[in-house]
C-alpha positions in Angstrom: 37.7 89.1 17.2 41.1 87.6 17.3 42.0 84.4 15.8 44.8 82.2 17.1 46.3 78.9 15.5 46.8 78.6 11.7 44.1 81.3 10.7 45.6 83.7 13.3 49.3 83.0 11.6 47.7 83.6 8.0 46.1 86.9 9.1 49.3 88.3 11.0 51.2 87.4 7.8 53.5 84.8 9.5 52.4 82.1 7.0 51.3 82.0 3.5 49.5 78.8 3.1 47.8 76.5 5.8 47.1 73.0 5.2 44.9 71.3 7.6 41.8 69.1 7.9 39.6 72.3 8.9 36.0 72.6 8.7 34.8 75.3 6.4 32.2 77.4 8.3 31.1 81.1 7.7 33.1 82.7 10.1 36.2 81.4 8.6 35.1 82.2 5.3 35.0 85.7 6.0 38.6 86.3 7.0 40.5 83.6 4.7 40.0 81.9 1.4 39.5 78.1 1.0 40.2 76.1 -1.8 37.5 73.5 -2.9 37.8 70.4 -0.9 39.6 67.7 -2.7 38.6 65.0 -0.2 35.5 64.4 1.9 35.8 62.4 4.8 32.7 61.5 6.8 32.3 60.6 10.5 32.4 56.8 11.0 30.9 55.3 14.1 32.8 52.1 15.2 31.0 49.5 17.4 32.0 46.0 18.4 30.4 43.3 16.2 27.4 41.3 18.1 28.6 37.9 19.0 26.9 35.5 17.2 25.5 32.2 18.9 27.0 29.0 18.2 25.1 27.2 15.5 22.7 24.4 17.1 21.5 21.1 15.6 18.4 22.8 14.0 20.1 25.8 12.8 19.7 24.6 9.1 16.0 25.2 9.7 16.5 29.1 10.4 16.4 30.5 6.8 12.7 30.0 6.8 9.9 30.6 9.4 8.2 27.8 11.2 5.0 28.5 9.2 6.7 27.6 6.0 8.4 24.6 7.3 4.9 23.3 8.6 3.3 24.0 5.1 6.1 21.8 3.3 5.7 18.8 5.8 1.7 19.1 5.4 2.3 19.1 1.4 4.5 16.0 1.8 2.2 14.2 4.0 -0.5 15.1 1.6 1.1 13.9 -1.5 1.8 10.7 0.2 -1.5 10.1 1.2 -3.0 11.1 -2.1 -0.6 8.5 -3.9 -1.6 5.9 -1.5 -5.2 6.6 -2.1 -4.9 6.4 -5.8 -2.7 3.2 -5.9 -5.4 1.6 -3.7 -8.3 2.7 -6.1 -6.3 2.0 -9.3 -6.6 -1.6 -10.7 -3.3 -1.3 -12.8 -1.3 -1.1 -9.4 -2.6 -4.5 -8.1 -0.4 -7.6 -9.1 -0.6 -11.3 -8.4 1.2 -12.1 -5.0 4.2 -14.4 -5.4 2.5 -16.8 -3.1 0.3 -19.5 -4.3 -3.0 -18.2 -2.7 -4.1 -16.2 -5.5 -4.3 -12.9 -3.8 -3.4 -9.5 -5.4 -0.6 -7.3 -3.9 -0.2 -3.6 -3.9 3.5 -2.4 -3.7 2.2 1.2 -2.7 1.9 0.7 1.1 1.8 4.0 3.0 5.5 3.6 3.9 6.6 3.2 0.2 4.5 6.3 -0.6 6.2 8.4 1.9 9.8 7.4 0.5 8.5 7.8 -3.0 7.2 11.4 -2.2 10.5 12.1 -0.2 12.4 11.1 -3.2 
């Protein structure tokens, strides 16, 4: 066949060297000599970055699944209830009330146990 462009000019003797980003294929290798490629460029696909929704009030919960958050809440509540029950049954947690009636008082109410577990 006949060649046109840079390869045609090389074959006709109109040019000594051609410098271009040509793809090396077997048909071209049969008629001209190629040097080793000194730089390989791949094809890049560009696309628009997807728009992210604006963060909501509860976006801090996104790193973990809902099941994990439920397990954390269940563990928090369980520790608080166990702390409350242990303080009720322990004789060391009961102290004399500041009032004059002689009753004993326990400072580990359920609200205090919830705060204690949270801390």
